[in-house]
N, CA, C and O of each residue as an XYZ file, in Angstrom:
844
protein
N      13.992    -25.139    -10.764
C      13.300    -25.655     -9.585
C      12.779    -27.056     -9.859
O      12.373    -27.368    -10.979
N      12.793    -27.905     -8.824
C      12.283    -29.264     -8.933
C      10.819    -29.227     -9.409
O      10.036    -28.393     -8.956
N      10.460    -30.139    -10.326
C       9.180    -30.062    -11.020
C       7.981    -30.107    -10.077
O       7.039    -29.333    -10.244
N       8.001    -31.001     -9.089
C       6.857    -31.134     -8.183
C       6.637    -29.845     -7.406
O       5.498    -29.421     -7.210
N       7.717    -29.227     -6.966
C       7.569    -27.982     -6.214
C       7.033    -26.863     -7.113
O       6.265    -26.010     -6.668
N       7.445    -26.880     -8.367
C       6.893    -25.895     -9.310
C       5.392    -26.108     -9.462
O       4.632    -25.140     -9.490
N       4.961    -27.348     -9.560
C       3.527    -27.650     -9.649
C       2.784    -27.139     -8.415
O       1.693    -26.579     -8.526
N       3.381    -27.335     -7.242
C       2.734    -26.895     -6.003
C       2.552    -25.386     -6.010
O       1.493    -24.892     -5.623
N       3.569    -24.642     -6.446
C       3.441    -23.188     -6.542
C       2.314    -22.803     -7.509
O       1.548    -21.878     -7.238
N       2.220    -23.508     -8.617
C       1.167    -23.220     -9.589
C      -0.219    -23.479     -8.991
O      -1.155    -22.712     -9.217
N      -0.337    -24.560     -8.230
C      -1.622    -24.892     -7.592
C      -2.017    -23.804     -6.597
O      -3.169    -23.372     -6.567
N      -1.067    -23.368     -5.793
C      -1.364    -22.334     -4.807
C      -1.704    -21.006     -5.481
O      -2.544    -20.255     -4.983
N      -1.062    -20.715     -6.602
C      -1.391    -19.482     -7.323
C      -2.809    -19.553     -7.885
O      -3.552    -18.573     -7.829
N      -3.180    -20.711     -8.424
C      -4.503    -20.874     -9.018
C      -5.609    -20.864     -7.967
O      -6.678    -20.297     -8.191
N      -5.351    -21.490     -6.821
C      -6.401    -21.664     -5.821
C      -6.367    -20.614     -4.711
O      -7.332    -20.476     -3.959
N      -5.268    -19.878     -4.605
C      -5.155    -18.898     -3.541
C      -4.643    -19.498     -2.250
O      -3.714    -18.969     -1.640
N      -5.240    -20.597     -1.831
C      -4.769    -21.353     -0.679
C      -5.192    -22.805     -0.863
O      -6.156    -23.087     -1.574
N      -4.477    -23.722     -0.226
C      -4.776    -25.144     -0.394
C      -4.242    -25.938      0.783
O      -3.251    -25.555      1.404
N      -4.901    -27.043      1.085
C      -4.434    -27.970      2.108
C      -3.542    -29.019      1.458
O      -3.419    -29.073      0.234
N      -2.932    -29.839      2.276
C      -2.122    -30.942      1.743
C      -2.995    -31.850      0.881
O      -2.580    -32.270     -0.199
N      -4.212    -32.155      1.361
C      -5.109    -33.029      0.581
C      -5.462    -32.405     -0.767
O      -5.516    -33.096     -1.784
N      -5.704    -31.077     -0.769
C      -5.996    -30.388     -2.038
C      -4.831    -30.534     -3.008
O      -5.019    -30.817     -4.192
N      -3.625    -30.335     -2.487
C      -2.434    -30.387     -3.343
C      -2.199    -31.801     -3.853
O      -1.856    -31.990     -5.020
N      -2.381    -32.796     -2.990
C      -2.223    -34.189     -3.412
C      -3.183    -34.492     -4.563
O      -2.786    -35.083     -5.568
N      -4.444    -34.087     -4.414
C      -5.438    -34.371     -5.450
C      -5.063    -33.721     -6.775
O      -5.196    -34.342     -7.829
N      -4.596    -32.481     -6.733
C      -4.216    -31.788     -7.962
C      -2.966    -32.395     -8.588
O      -2.881    -32.526     -9.809
N      -2.004    -32.762     -7.761
C      -0.776    -33.359     -8.294
C      -1.047    -34.719     -8.931
O      -0.423    -35.083     -9.927
N      -1.967    -35.450     -8.359
C      -2.301    -36.754     -8.946
C      -2.884    -36.598    -10.346
O      -2.696    -37.462    -11.202
N      -3.594    -35.494    -10.575
C      -4.128    -35.238    -11.920
C      -3.007    -34.894    -12.898
O      -3.091    -35.226    -14.080
N      -1.959    -34.229    -12.410
C      -0.917    -33.714    -13.277
C       0.222    -34.694    -13.510
O       0.783    -34.753    -14.604
N       0.567    -35.475    -12.467
C       1.767    -36.299    -12.594
C       1.627    -37.713    -12.050
O       2.612    -38.447    -11.970
N       0.397    -38.106    -11.673
C       0.195    -39.467    -11.194
C       0.300    -39.584     -9.688
O       0.213    -38.586     -8.973
N       0.485    -40.789     -9.211
C       0.448    -41.085     -7.782
C       1.504    -40.289     -7.005
O       2.656    -40.166     -7.422
N       1.070    -39.759     -5.867
C       1.968    -39.063     -4.950
C       1.328    -39.109     -3.568
O       0.102    -39.074     -3.455
N       2.125    -39.186     -2.533
C       1.609    -39.321     -1.176
C       1.622    -37.978     -0.440
O       2.325    -37.044     -0.825
N       0.827    -37.913      0.626
C       0.808    -36.715      1.457
C       2.165    -36.478      2.118
O       2.570    -35.332      2.314
N       2.867    -37.564      2.461
C       4.193    -37.433      3.074
C       5.157    -36.726      2.126
O       5.926    -35.859      2.540
N       5.109    -37.101      0.865
C       5.977    -36.475     -0.132
C       5.620    -35.009     -0.326
O       6.501    -34.157     -0.447
N       4.335    -34.723     -0.356
C       3.894    -33.334     -0.516
C       4.363    -32.485      0.665
O       4.819    -31.356      0.479
N       4.250    -33.028      1.875
C       4.704    -32.275      3.051
C       6.206    -32.000      2.983
O       6.664    -30.934      3.395
N       6.968    -32.958      2.464
C       8.411    -32.742      2.297
C       8.665    -31.553      1.368
O       9.492    -30.692      1.666
N       7.944    -31.512      0.238
C       8.129    -30.412     -0.704
C       7.648    -29.095     -0.107
O       8.258    -28.053     -0.347
N       6.569    -29.123      0.664
C       6.077    -27.916      1.306
C       7.101    -27.373      2.305
O       7.296    -26.162      2.402
N       7.746    -28.265      3.038
C       8.784    -27.831      3.979
C       9.939    -27.155      3.251
O      10.474    -26.148      3.715
N      10.319    -27.719      2.103
C      11.408    -27.120      1.321
C      10.995    -25.738      0.792
O      11.792    -24.800      0.806
N       9.759    -25.626      0.332
C       9.284    -24.341     -0.178
C       9.196    -23.298      0.937
O       9.467    -22.117      0.721
N       8.817    -23.748      2.121
C       8.761    -22.829      3.257
C      10.170    -22.373      3.647
O      10.379    -21.203      3.965
N      11.132    -23.294      3.623
C      12.524    -22.936      3.933
C      13.053    -21.885      2.965
O      13.889    -21.062      3.335
N      12.567    -21.911      1.726
C      12.995    -20.946      0.712
C      12.133    -19.690      0.701
O      12.269    -18.833     -0.171
N      11.236    -19.597      1.697
C      10.350    -18.425      1.833
C       9.464    -18.231      0.607
O       9.204    -17.103      0.187
N       9.007    -19.336      0.042
C       8.119    -19.266     -1.118
C       6.661    -19.522     -0.744
O       5.755    -19.158     -1.494
N       6.429    -20.146      0.408
C       5.071    -20.322      0.909
C       5.039    -19.899      2.378
O       6.062    -19.898      3.063
N       3.851    -19.544      2.839
C       3.695    -19.125      4.225
C       3.672    -20.339      5.156
O       3.482    -21.475      4.719
N       3.868    -20.073      6.441
C       3.696    -21.134      7.435
C       2.238    -21.588      7.406
O       1.350    -20.766      7.177
N       1.969    -22.868      7.631
C       0.587    -23.357      7.551
C      -0.309    -22.713      8.603
O       0.076    -22.563      9.762
N      -1.510    -22.336      8.176
C      -2.495    -21.773      9.087
C      -3.651    -22.753      9.257
O      -4.074    -23.413      8.308
N      -4.150    -22.832     10.488
C      -5.213    -23.785     10.794
C      -6.537    -23.290     10.236
O      -6.923    -22.145     10.472
N      -7.236    -24.146      9.497
C      -8.550    -23.808      8.967
C      -9.575    -24.770      9.538
O      -9.459    -25.985      9.378
N     -10.577    -24.220     10.201
C     -11.637    -25.048     10.775
C     -12.535    -25.594      9.681
O     -12.816    -24.913      8.695
N     -12.972    -26.799      9.858
C     -13.841    -27.433      8.870
C     -15.294    -27.102      9.158
O     -15.677    -26.906     10.311
N     -16.102    -27.039      8.107
C     -17.541    -26.850      8.265
C     -18.264    -28.190      8.323
O     -19.468    -28.247      8.574
N     -17.516    -29.272      8.087
C     -18.065    -30.628      8.161
C     -17.274    -31.404      9.207
O     -16.180    -30.979      9.578
N     -17.793    -32.526      9.692
C     -17.061    -33.300     10.708
C     -15.674    -33.690     10.214
O     -15.471    -33.956      9.030
N     -14.735    -33.719     11.135
C     -13.362    -34.087     10.790
C     -12.366    -33.173     11.470
O     -12.742    -32.159     12.058
N     -11.097    -33.530     11.390
C     -10.048    -32.746     12.024
C      -9.814    -31.440     11.260
O      -9.959    -31.410     10.038
N      -9.452    -30.359     11.965
C      -9.075    -29.113     11.265
C      -7.892    -29.372     10.334
O      -7.068    -30.251     10.585
N      -7.825    -28.599      9.266
C      -6.741    -28.761      8.296
C      -5.899    -27.493      8.214
O      -6.369    -26.393      8.507
N      -4.645    -27.673      7.808
C      -3.749    -26.541      7.612
C      -3.777    -26.119      6.148
O      -3.799    -26.952      5.242
N      -3.775    -24.802      5.940
C      -3.764    -24.286      4.571
C      -2.455    -23.536      4.326
O      -1.853    -22.976      5.243
N      -2.036    -23.543      3.062
C      -0.794    -22.897      2.647
C      -1.121    -21.858      1.585
O      -2.053    -22.029      0.799
N      -0.340    -20.776      1.571
C      -0.476    -19.741      0.548
C       0.914    -19.316      0.076
O       1.919    -19.630      0.714
N       0.959    -18.605     -1.037
C       2.230    -18.098     -1.568
C       2.684    -16.859     -0.808
O       1.864    -16.088     -0.310
N       3.989    -16.678     -0.725
C       4.556    -15.425     -0.243
C       4.738    -14.480     -1.430
O       4.578    -14.879     -2.584
N       5.077    -13.220     -1.133
C       5.352    -12.272     -2.209
C       6.553    -12.718     -3.043
O       6.578    -12.518     -4.258
N       7.539    -13.319     -2.393
C       8.727    -13.775     -3.117
C       8.361    -14.788     -4.187
O       8.963    -14.798     -5.261
N       7.382    -15.640     -3.907
C       7.006    -16.692     -4.859
C       6.416    -16.117     -6.133
O       6.482    -16.745     -7.190
N       5.840    -14.929     -6.039
C       5.200    -14.347     -7.218
C       6.204    -13.975     -8.303
O       5.826    -13.762     -9.455
N       7.491    -13.897     -7.935
C       8.528    -13.623     -8.935
C       8.704    -14.784     -9.904
O       9.308    -14.622    -10.964
N       8.181    -15.953     -9.546
C       8.322    -17.115    -10.419
C       7.318    -17.095    -11.570
O       7.418    -17.896    -12.500
N       6.364    -16.189    -11.506
C       5.321    -16.172    -12.524
C       5.447    -14.904    -13.362
O       5.645    -13.819    -12.815
N       5.334    -15.029    -14.674
C       5.505    -13.858    -15.543
C       4.381    -12.846    -15.334
O       3.238    -13.215    -15.064
N       4.723    -11.568    -15.463
C       3.720    -10.511    -15.426
C       4.160     -9.386    -16.358
O       5.262     -9.408    -16.904
N       3.288     -8.417    -16.525
C       3.560     -7.324    -17.459
C       3.816     -6.007    -16.732
O       3.798     -4.940    -17.346
N       4.056     -6.086    -15.410
C       4.202     -4.862    -14.625
C       5.423     -4.042    -15.054
O       5.333     -2.823    -15.199
N       6.564     -4.714    -15.256
C       7.784     -3.967    -15.565
C       7.674     -3.188    -16.875
O       7.905     -1.979    -16.870
N       7.329     -3.832    -18.007
C       7.220     -3.042    -19.245
C       6.108     -1.997    -19.178
O       6.236     -0.918    -19.758
N       5.010     -2.312    -18.470
C       3.920     -1.348    -18.346
C       4.386     -0.126    -17.560
O       4.143      1.009    -17.970
N       5.060     -0.362    -16.424
C       5.545      0.754    -15.612
C       6.555      1.589    -16.385
O       6.520      2.818    -16.330
N       7.458      0.922    -17.107
C       8.450      1.649    -17.904
C       7.784      2.511    -18.962
O       8.164      3.667    -19.150
N       6.786      1.957    -19.660
C       6.093      2.702    -20.710
C       5.357      3.910    -20.130
O       5.375      4.990    -20.720
N       4.708      3.728    -18.976
C       3.987      4.835    -18.354
C       4.934      5.956    -17.939
O       4.642      7.134    -18.147
N       6.066      5.586    -17.354
C       7.031      6.594    -16.914
C       7.610      7.340    -18.099
O       7.775      8.558    -18.045
N       7.920      6.622    -19.171
C       8.455      7.282    -20.361
C       7.440      8.252    -20.959
O       7.807      9.335    -21.415
N       6.154      7.861    -20.957
C       5.119      8.755    -21.478
C       4.982     10.000    -20.606
O       4.819     11.108    -21.117
N       5.047      9.813    -19.297
C       4.984     10.969    -18.404
C       6.117     11.953    -18.698
O       5.904     13.163    -18.777
N       7.324     11.409    -18.858
C       8.493     12.273    -19.040
C       8.503     12.976    -20.389
O       9.120     14.032    -20.526
N       7.826     12.408    -21.395
C       7.838     13.029    -22.732
C       6.589     13.869    -23.019
O       6.643     14.800    -23.823
N       5.474     13.549    -22.374
C       4.215     14.223    -22.699
C       3.853     15.353    -21.748
O       3.056     16.221    -22.104
N       4.428     15.360    -20.532
C       4.011     16.343    -19.535
C       5.157     17.272    -19.147
O       6.317     16.863    -19.176
N       4.849     18.507    -18.788
C       5.892     19.434    -18.324
C       6.374     19.013    -16.936
O       5.647     18.351    -16.197
N       7.601     19.398    -16.587
C       8.155     19.004    -15.289
C       7.279     19.387    -14.107
O       7.206     18.634    -13.136
N       6.613     20.531    -14.157
C       5.775     20.957    -13.031
C       4.617     19.991    -12.803
O       4.267     19.699    -11.660
N       4.026     19.499    -13.880
C       2.920     18.544    -13.756
C       3.424     17.203    -13.235
O       2.770     16.565    -12.410
N       4.594     16.777    -13.722
C       5.184     15.526    -13.241
C       5.446     15.613    -11.746
O       5.205     14.651    -11.017
N       5.938     16.761    -11.282
C       6.204     16.934     -9.855
C       4.929     16.802     -9.028
O       4.945     16.218     -7.945
N       3.832     17.342     -9.538
C       2.549     17.237     -8.834
C       2.120     15.771     -8.741
O       1.632     15.324     -7.703
N       2.305     15.031     -9.830
C       1.930     13.614     -9.842
C       2.788     12.817     -8.863
O       2.272     11.994     -8.107
N       4.093     13.061     -8.879
C       4.996     12.352     -7.980
C       4.669     12.670     -6.523
O       4.655     11.778     -5.674
N       4.407     13.936     -6.243
C       4.068     14.343     -4.878
C       2.784     13.655     -4.418
O       2.710     13.149     -3.298
N       1.786     13.640     -5.280
C       0.523     12.999     -4.927
C       0.665     11.508     -4.720
O       0.061     10.952     -3.802
N       1.463     10.840     -5.565
C       1.685      9.400     -5.428
C       2.392      9.081     -4.120
O       2.004      8.154     -3.409
N       3.432      9.850     -3.804
C       4.182      9.625     -2.569
C       3.297      9.851     -1.347
O       3.356      9.083     -0.386
N       2.486     10.889     -1.378
C       1.597     11.182     -0.251
C       0.576     10.071     -0.058
O       0.311      9.655      1.070
N       0.007      9.594     -1.149
C      -0.974      8.500     -1.066
C      -0.344      7.243     -0.480
O      -0.935      6.593      0.382
N       0.863      6.897     -0.950
C       1.552      5.711     -0.436
C       1.833      5.839      1.059
O       1.673      4.876      1.809
N       2.254      7.035      1.492
C       2.561      7.242      2.899
C       1.299      7.156      3.754
O       1.328      6.608      4.855
N       0.197      7.696      3.249
C      -1.059      7.610      3.987
C      -1.513      6.165      4.152
O      -2.014      5.780      5.208
N      -1.334      5.372      3.102
C      -1.714      3.961      3.179
C      -0.827      3.198      4.161
O      -1.263      2.209      4.751
N       0.423      3.654      4.339
C       1.316      3.000      5.298
C       0.832      3.213      6.722
O       1.019      2.343      7.572
N       0.205      4.369      7.000
C      -0.395      4.629      8.292
C       0.578      4.609      9.464
O       0.247      4.097     10.533
N       1.769      5.158      9.276
C       2.794      5.139     10.329
C       2.582      6.302     11.291
O       2.546      7.466     10.893
N       2.444      5.953     12.570
C       2.302      6.957     13.621
C       3.234      6.597     14.763
O       3.320      5.435     15.159
N       3.927      7.582     15.288
C       4.847      7.345     16.405
C       5.116      8.662     17.106
O       5.002      9.729     16.503
N       5.476      8.589     18.390
C       5.698      9.797     19.173
C       7.079     10.401     18.904
O       7.184     11.608     18.686
N       8.119      9.601     18.915
C       9.476     10.122     18.744
C      10.004      9.820     17.350
O       9.484      8.940     16.663
N      11.039     10.548     16.928
C      11.628     10.313     15.611
C      12.264      8.931     15.543
O      12.233      8.284     14.496
N      12.851      8.466     16.669
C      13.442      7.129     16.653
C      12.384      6.047     16.452
O      12.598      5.091     15.706
N      11.239      6.204     17.123
C      10.158      5.238     16.946
C       9.631      5.275     15.516
O       9.331      4.237     14.927
N       9.522      6.470     14.970
C       9.042      6.587     13.593
C      10.045      5.968     12.621
O       9.650      5.289     11.673
N      11.329      6.197     12.849
C      12.345      5.576     11.993
C      12.261      4.057     12.060
O      12.378      3.383     11.037
N      12.060      3.516     13.258
C      11.917      2.062     13.397
C      10.744      1.553     12.562
O      10.864      0.549     11.860
N       9.615      2.247     12.642
C       8.432      1.809     11.913
C       8.601      1.994     10.406
O       8.144      1.166      9.618
N       9.256      3.079     10.012
C       9.510      3.306      8.588
C      10.425      2.231      8.027
O      10.185      1.723      6.931
N      11.480      1.875      8.770
C      12.398      0.817      8.330
C      11.655     -0.509      8.209
O      11.843     -1.233      7.231
N      10.816     -0.835      9.186
C      10.037     -2.082      9.109
C       9.152     -2.086      7.870
O       9.073     -3.086      7.157
N       8.488     -0.962      7.619
C       7.593     -0.869      6.459
C       8.377     -1.007      5.154
O       7.970     -1.746      4.258
N       9.499     -0.298      5.047
C      10.302     -0.367      3.828
C      10.848     -1.777      3.602
O      10.906     -2.240      2.463
N      11.247     -2.461      4.668
C      11.786     -3.813      4.518
C      10.729     -4.792      4.037
O      11.025     -5.688      3.247
N       9.506     -4.628      4.505
C       8.417     -5.479      4.022
C       8.246     -5.310      2.516
O       7.859     -6.246      1.816
N       8.539     -4.103      2.024
C       8.357     -3.820      0.605
C       9.662     -3.900     -0.197
O       9.756     -3.376     -1.307
N      10.671     -4.569      0.390
C      11.851     -4.939     -0.389
C      12.993     -3.956     -0.433
O      13.896     -4.127     -1.252
N      13.005     -2.919      0.415
C      14.044     -1.903      0.334
C      15.352     -2.274      1.052
O      16.398     -1.700      0.751
N      15.308     -3.227      1.998
C      16.466     -3.571      2.832
C      17.016     -2.307      3.499
O      18.148     -1.891      3.252
N      16.185     -1.720      4.341
C      16.469     -0.423      4.945
C      17.053     -0.550      6.347
O      16.898     -1.572      7.014
N      17.725      0.509      6.774
C      18.251      0.617      8.140
C      18.467      2.092      8.443
O      18.530      2.913      7.528
N      18.580      2.433      9.732
C      18.885      3.811     10.102
C      19.940      3.827     11.196
O      20.131      2.846     11.914
N      20.622      4.968     11.309
C      21.639      5.114     12.341
C      21.812      6.593     12.659
O      21.469      7.440     11.834
N      22.340      6.923     13.842
C      22.562      8.324     14.206
C      23.598      8.976     13.288
O      24.477      8.307     12.744
N      23.474     10.278     13.131
C      24.400     11.093     12.335
C      24.630     12.383     13.113
O      23.771     12.794     13.893
N      25.759     13.017     12.916
C      26.065     14.229     13.672
C      25.056     15.346     13.429
O      24.927     16.260     14.244
N      24.335     15.273     12.299
C      23.317     16.278     11.997
C      21.900     15.751     12.200
O      20.930     16.440     11.885
N      21.779     14.540     12.721
C      20.460     13.949     12.923
C      20.521     12.439     12.800
O      21.033     11.752     13.684
N      19.991     11.927     11.693
C      19.993     10.485     11.449
C      20.169     10.244      9.951
O      19.875     11.117      9.134
N      20.648      9.058      9.602
C      20.667      8.656      8.197
C      19.772      7.442      8.023
O      19.773      6.526      8.846
N      19.021      7.450      6.960
C      18.190      6.324      6.546
C      18.795      5.777      5.263
O      18.980      6.517      4.298
N      19.107      4.472      5.246
C      19.753      3.872      4.080
C      18.919      2.713      3.556
O      18.312      1.972      4.329
N      18.896      2.561      2.239
C      18.246      1.426      1.589
C      19.237      0.809      0.613
O      19.756      1.491     -0.272
N      19.496     -0.476      0.777
C      20.509     -1.133     -0.065
C      19.910     -1.897     -1.233
O      20.645     -2.479     -2.030
N      18.583     -1.907     -1.349
C      17.951     -2.555     -2.496
C      16.872     -1.636     -3.047
O      16.046     -1.118     -2.296
N      16.880     -1.438     -4.353
C      15.864     -0.600     -5.000
C      14.775     -1.488     -5.597
O      15.069     -2.275     -6.497
N      13.529     -1.393     -5.131
C      12.458     -2.218     -5.696
C      12.179     -1.909     -7.161
O      11.512     -2.683     -7.848
N      12.702     -0.757     -7.645
C      12.433     -0.347     -9.023
C      13.618     -0.586     -9.958
O      13.652     -0.045    -11.063
N      14.592     -1.393     -9.521
C      15.839     -1.483    -10.290
C      15.636     -2.047    -11.691
O      16.469     -1.821    -12.569
N      14.532     -2.784    -11.921
C      14.293     -3.352    -13.244
C      13.501     -2.406    -14.151
O      13.239     -2.730    -15.309
N      13.126     -1.253    -13.633
C      12.319     -0.306    -14.396
C      13.196      0.865    -14.834
O      13.948      1.410    -14.026
N      13.107      1.251    -16.091
C      13.841      2.424    -16.563
C      13.406      3.637    -15.748
O      12.231      3.786    -15.412
N      14.366      4.497    -15.436
C      14.114      5.598    -14.499
C      14.583      6.920    -15.086
O      15.555      7.498    -14.601
N      13.902      7.415    -16.135
C      14.362      8.656    -16.779
C      14.324      9.829    -15.815
O      13.352     10.013    -15.082
N      15.392     10.622    -15.823
C      15.484     11.841    -15.020
C      15.317     11.551    -13.523
O      14.901     12.425    -12.763
N      15.640     10.335    -13.105
C      15.544      9.953    -11.690
C      14.132     10.170    -11.133
O      13.974     10.514     -9.962
N      13.118      9.972    -11.961
C      11.746     10.225    -11.522
C      11.368      9.367    -10.317
O      10.774      9.862     -9.359
N      11.713      8.082    -10.367
C      11.357      7.200     -9.261
C      12.157      7.537     -8.012
O      11.662      7.395     -6.894
N      13.393      7.982     -8.201
C      14.202      8.414     -7.056
C      13.555      9.620     -6.374
O      13.502      9.698     -5.147
N      13.062     10.559     -7.190
C      12.402     11.733     -6.628
C      11.126     11.336     -5.901
O      10.814     11.891     -4.847
N      10.388     10.379     -6.455
C       9.178      9.920     -5.789
C       9.517      9.252     -4.457
O       8.818      9.463     -3.465
N      10.582      8.449     -4.425
C      10.991      7.805     -3.187
C      11.397      8.833     -2.134
O      11.075      8.675     -0.957
N      12.098      9.881     -2.549
C      12.498     10.918     -1.608
C      11.262     11.579     -0.995
O      11.211     11.814      0.212
N      10.273     11.876     -1.831
C       9.031     12.460     -1.326
C       8.290     11.466     -0.435
O       7.671     11.855      0.555
N       8.354     10.198     -0.785
C       7.724      9.142      0.000
C       8.335      9.084      1.399
O       7.614      9.033      2.396
N       9.662      9.091      1.467
C      10.357      9.072      2.760
C      10.002     10.319      3.568
O       9.785     10.243      4.777
N       9.944     11.464      2.892
C       9.581     12.708      3.580
C       8.176     12.614      4.174
O       7.947     13.051      5.301
N       7.248     12.051      3.422
C       5.878     11.919      3.910
C       5.792     10.922      5.061
O       5.034     11.130      6.008
N       6.565      9.842      4.984
C       6.556      8.844      6.059
C       7.094      9.428      7.363
O       6.558      9.160      8.438
N       8.152     10.226      7.261
C       8.827     10.740      8.451
C       8.269     12.080      8.923
O       8.430     12.446     10.087
N       7.612     12.812      8.021
C       7.167     14.153      8.371
C       8.303     15.144      8.381
O       8.171     16.233      8.941
N       9.427     14.786      7.768
C      10.618     15.635      7.692
C      11.201     15.505      6.290
O      11.316     14.397      5.767
N      11.566     16.623      5.682
C      12.164     16.575      4.345
C      13.623     16.152      4.478
O      14.408     16.867      5.099
N      14.012     14.997      3.905
C      15.405     14.542      4.014
C      16.290     15.178      2.956
O      15.808     15.813      2.018
N      17.581     14.998      3.122
C      18.549     15.417      2.114
C      19.201     14.169      1.544
O      19.659     13.307      2.294
N      19.245     14.070      0.238
C      19.812     12.880     -0.398
C      21.338     12.927     -0.288
O      21.967     13.907     -0.688
N      21.922     11.861      0.258
C      23.378     11.753      0.370
C      23.965     10.918     -0.767
O      25.064     11.204     -1.243
N      23.240      9.891     -1.202
C      23.720      9.044     -2.306
C      22.544      8.338     -2.946
O      21.498      8.141     -2.327
N      22.740      7.957     -4.217
C      21.707      7.257     -4.971
C      22.323      6.042     -5.655
O      23.390      6.139     -6.262
N      21.652      4.903     -5.556
C      22.136      3.717     -6.267
C      22.017      3.912     -7.772
O      22.788      3.326     -8.532
N      21.056      4.731     -8.219
C      20.894      4.978     -9.655
C      22.050      5.784    -10.232
O      22.198      5.871    -11.451
N      22.882      6.381     -9.355
C      24.046      7.138     -9.800
C      25.348      6.388     -9.525
O      26.432      6.967     -9.589
N      25.230      5.090     -9.216
C      26.413      4.266     -9.041
C      26.787      3.946     -7.613
O      27.698      3.149     -7.387
N      26.107      4.547     -6.625
C      26.404      4.241     -5.225
C      25.888      2.848     -4.876
O      25.013      2.312     -5.557
N      26.443      2.261     -3.798
C      25.997      0.921     -3.429
C      24.683      0.940     -2.667
O      24.110     -0.115     -2.393
N      24.193      2.151     -2.315
C      22.917      2.261     -1.634
C      22.392      3.687     -1.745
O      23.134      4.618     -2.060
N      21.098      3.836     -1.480
C      20.525      5.165     -1.355
C      20.611      5.569      0.116
O      20.331      4.764      1.003
N      20.996      6.806      0.366
C      21.127      7.286      1.744
C      20.493      8.663      1.856
O      20.679      9.522      0.994
N      19.735      8.859      2.943
C      19.062     10.123      3.194
C      19.485     10.655      4.565
O      19.519      9.905      5.540
N      19.802     11.933      4.638
C      20.066     12.574      5.917
C      18.757     13.141      6.453
O      18.081     13.916      5.776
N      18.405     12.748      7.677
C      17.221     13.248      8.342
C      17.676     14.327      9.327
O      18.131     13.993     10.421
N      17.568     15.597      8.973
C      18.182     16.670      9.772
C      17.327     17.048     10.987
O      16.511     17.966     10.912
N      17.512     16.357     12.078
C      16.804     16.691     13.315
C      17.793     16.613     14.476
O      18.799     15.908     14.405
N      17.492     17.340     15.531
C      18.339     17.295     16.729
C      18.029     16.012     17.482
O      16.867     15.716     17.761
N      19.052     15.262     17.808
C      18.883     14.003     18.521
C      18.533     14.268     19.982
O      19.048     15.194     20.610
N      17.637     13.424     20.504
C      17.309     13.509     21.923
C      18.297     12.695     22.716
O      18.703     11.614     22.289
N      18.682     13.193     23.852
C      19.670     12.514     24.697
C      18.978     11.654     25.748
O      19.647     11.005     26.552
């Protein structure tokens, strides 16, 4: 990535949010003279790459024109190192070696239920619920979609958010299945798993379609 844009991402990570003037001041400390016009050019490029949010208007507490503030998107956080992947892998491996399968199932069920409750999805019809579930899953990186099936509906996800984490005994797959069941209020049947070589995970939602 171009150096100035990398600096801008670092500034936004450190400050949480910043205006063009804030970014100009910080960049001048790091790399010397730079203009607001140049910073706006880099901000536009970062926005095009979905690395920063659209500018939001912030009212001033002192006299002067309102200013726009910028923040990082979730995608931008991938540019910064973290310890989540090795930590998650180590925790899952410890669960699989230290606990009996029945206890692991209780933990997975509880985790899936908690996640579904936090999603707060409510809808009258199964189609409306599927729409909301797909929207929720897409926000969290699943690349989900649904379509009618002769036995009900299929829910498919073409990206696994856990693909970088070791998945002994398909533990995360089982948690996702329980998660989908909790979101929909219907126990699905697994049709395919990306962890077993398929190009996507697919779930059959066995309900009678409304005409």
